[in-house]
C-alpha positions, 0 to 999 in steps of 0.5 A: 173690257166690257163697260156695258153692264152695271156692276153689282153692289152690296145690299147693306153695310152690315151684309158687306161686313159679315161677308168679308168677316165670313171670308176671314173666319174660316177653318183656320180659326177653329182648327189651325189656330188651336193647333198653332197655339198648342205647338208653340207654347200656348200663352207664349204664342199669344203675345206675338200673335197680338203684336202681328195682328196690330202691325201686320194683320190690320194694316194688310186688311186696310191695304186690301180694302183700299186697293179693292175699292180703288180698283172698283172705281175703274170697274176692276173686281180682281187683282190684275186690273187693280194692279194695272191701275195703281202701277202703269207698267206692262208687268202689273197685271201679271203680278195681279194674276198671282191673286187669281191663281192663289184663290183658285188653287185654294178653292179647289182643295178647300172645297173638298176639306169643307165637305168633310165638315158637312159629312161629319155633322151628319155623322154626329147627329146619327151617332156614327162615331160613338165610343171610338178610340184614337186608333178607331177614329183615325181609321174612321177618318181615313176610310172616309177619305178613301185612304183605308178601310174600316167597318164604317166606309168601304169606299170613297163614294160617300165622301165623293158625293158629299164633295159634289153636294158642297161643290153645288152649294158653293157655285149656286151661291156664286151664281146668285151674285153678290147681294142675293148670294154671297151677302145672303149667305153671310147674313144667315151663316155668320150669326149661326156660326157665332151662336153655335160657337158660343153654345159650345164654348159655354158647354165646354167651360162648364164641363169642368173635370170629366175624370175626377181621378185626374184633377189636372185634366181640367178645362181650367188647366186648358185655359191656363195653358193658352193664357199663361205665357212662358216668357222664356219661350219668346226668345224662340224665333219660330214662335214669332214666325208661326204667329205671323204666319197664322195672321195670313190664315186667320184674316184671309189676306194675300189671296185677292178675295178682300180686293174682290169684295171691296171692289163692289163698294161705292167710291166713297164708302167707308173702308177704315171702320169696316176693315177694322170691324172685319179684323176685330170680328175675326179676332173675336171668333178665333181668340175668344171662341176658337181658343175656348173650344178645342184646346181646353176640352182636349186638355180636360179629356186627354191631359196637357201633354197628350193635347200637345202631342195631338197638336203635333199631328195637325189640324185634321187630327185635332178637328176630325179625330180628337174632337169626335172622340170627345163628343162620342164619349159617355162623359160628354152628355148630348155629344151627338148634338154638340158634335153636330154644332161643331162640324156645322160651325166648321161648315159655315166657316168654310163655305163663307170663305170658299165662295169668297175664293171663287169671286175674284175669278168670276169678277175677272171673267165678268169685268175683263171679258164681258161674260155674264155671271152665269157663264163666268160661274159655269167656267170656273165651276168646270175647271174646279170640278175637273181639278178637284178629282185629283185632290180627292183620289190622290189625297194620300199621296200628298197632292193636297199638301203640295197645293196647300203649301205653294198656294195656301202658305208660301204664295200668300206672303209673296202676294201680300208683299207685292201688293204692299209694295205696289200700293204703299211705294209705287202708287205712293203712300200719300195717295194710298193713305188718302184712298184708305181714309176717304169716306171713312167713319173715322180717320186711321191713326197716323202711326199706321201710315208708317207701319204700312209703309215701313214695318209691314213690308219689312216683316213680310220680307223677313217672313218670306226669306225665312220660309224660303230658306227653311221650307220652300227650298227643301219642299221644292227639292223634295228633300223630305218627300216620300219616294212613293209620293214624288210622281203625284207631287209632280202631278200637283205641280203640273196642275198648278203650272197649268192653272197659272199658265192659263190665267196668265194667258187669259190676262194677256188676252183680256188686255189685248182685246181691250187694246183692240177696242180702244183702237177701233 
């Protein structure tokens, strides 16, 4: 492991907070969160959401900041080295390889989805989807993805070109480094994201009732659905599990990205207040802004029951079908401009997250193999560009969905449980608590010591067990898979296994090289 080069550092504290917040504030805040709320009873979903934010989200945020800064003291910017430091066992580094795997696999397909938002922002400003119906907008989206044809797109090449543009922007930012690339992006993108979100929220709040003949279809009723809980629904465990699962997506915990960012802190830089500020910024973006846009305006234009049905179709159906119909409607003046803001907002949310996904692998190659940043970024770019081809051309066969389930859903909980046990039990709760509070601008309330040691791992175990029984086993055994998709699903699994095997080999090789250096 190279000790010759000086590791980078963040330029400013506000830049760090914006970067980590940018990592957390992603497409899930504005697309997945409204869908999860609508699917799980609106206001009834918000109660367990806030509970799990306090006992799962914030504790995991502090744990990951703590592991990251501690690993950075030993010049490790990725989970394999960090886990090796906190657990003196030959297996530790291989558990850490899971963090590299998750962030890398998500980066592969996330970059493609992110490119859709860039494309739709362009389509918005040129009014390409004006006066579309639900059927024609579905056709618009599918033809853009290369799944079907419409009068708008005859091939997948527009989407492919925009994917390449998005890919190039991501890796150019990674190439520029921590302070000149990632931090600079965050200082520009995050304020613009919040500005666009606030403008959209204000416009939607003031739109009232688009169709006076249907007074029940109003923004007020949309807000009422989100904020008036039906307490009888709280007895449904699926709502609680959905809320707990959303925390992972909303805070980007369980994928090794926060660790990588925190590793570039100085040994006594604050993480207590910074971690809390990051989580709170993300919550504001999701709960205040995210909840004020998609669901209220959908209720105003389509009605409550139709909105719930739209939510059952998933985040893409809401974000790329229903929202363009609204912005393209004559009842939404200047819809082209607001649609442009909506999709550019999503693009900023996406790119600040995707560059974070690339950083752990880049840091691993730099710290453990002594590569310069140019070579490390180029190596990752080559692998991602090769792998994303399968996602682009086999999208309709469930290739992306398979990768998203194992890396972007199930894998997050597995990794979060591993890191919590290693930090709070193997490394030791007292040592972990001291690490998290060292240099803090405030002392973390003592109650969180017990939450992080007992409550958080217990919740993770329950969540993992539930998902394993309810979804992981059926997904693994292809019980609900379309027979036509099965060869492609196995192809996605083969790709993921290849990536995992490659990362494990690299981890093994890095430690063998380091051992040889120590003996020489």
